[in-house]
Structure formats: C-alpha cells, structure tokens
N, C-alpha and C positions, 0 to 999 in steps of 0.2 A: 374636823377640828375647827373650833371657833377662835377667831382672833379679835380682840377688842382694841381699837385704836382711839386714844384720847389725844386731841390736838388743839392747839390754839393758833389761829392765823391772824396776823395783823397786816393789813394792806393800807398804806398811806395813799398810793396813787397806782392805778392800774391803767396802762395805756395800751389799747389793742388797735393795731393798724388795720386789720381786716378780719372779718368773719364771713365765711361762705356757707353754703348749704351743707357741705361735708366737713366743716370744721368742728373741733371739739375744744372747748375751753373748760378746763377743770381746775378748781381750787380745792385742795384737800385730798382725801384718799377715797378709793373705791375698791370694792372687791373685784368687780369685773365690768368692762364696758363692752356691750354687744352692739355691733354696728347695725343700723337700720336706715334704709333710704327709701323714700317714697316720692314720687313725682306726680303732681296733679296740675292740670290746666283748667282751673276753675273759672277762669275768665273767658275761655273759648278763643284764645288768641291763635291766629294763623300765621303770624310772622314773628321774627326775632325782635327783641327790644333794641332800641338804639344804643350805641356804645356810650358808656359813662365817661364823663370828663374827669381827668386827673386833677387832684387838688394839691396845691403846693404844700400846705401844712395841715396836718390832721390834729385837731384838738380833742381831748377826751370828752365824751358825751356825759359821763357821770363822774363827778369829783368825789372820791372816796376819802373819808376822814376817819381817824382812829376812834374807836369807841371810848377809850379812856385817854384823852389827851394829856400829855405831860405838862404840868403847870409849874 
C-alpha cells in the first residue's frame, strides 16, 4: 500500500536546547526511521574530553523566517 502525504510546514522560530549523537530532530513525516549508530575515534584520543561548561542562556544559532511573510 502506498500513502502520499502532502504537507506545508511554516516555522518562524525553532529553538533547540541540545542535540547529541543519539538525538533525532524531525520536521515533517517519514515512513520509517531506522536507528544506526557508529562510533569512531579518528583523532586517536586516549583520554576523555574535559567537561563542558554550562551556559546561562542558549540563543538560537539559526534564525528562521517565514518564506512568505505577512505584510
């Protein structure tokens, strides 16, 4: 059975607090998501990285604006 989905998505601002290696950020529809995880040490590191410092306020990295702004 084939299903066709037509959709229109308008996002004025998308603020994502955190994305990690195992996160999925999806906008829209999908038939299936298949998990896949791979881990590589391409830098040849032998120790863990230092802990990241917490930030008080997270601002969006990319400002999204509507394709057809209302005038």
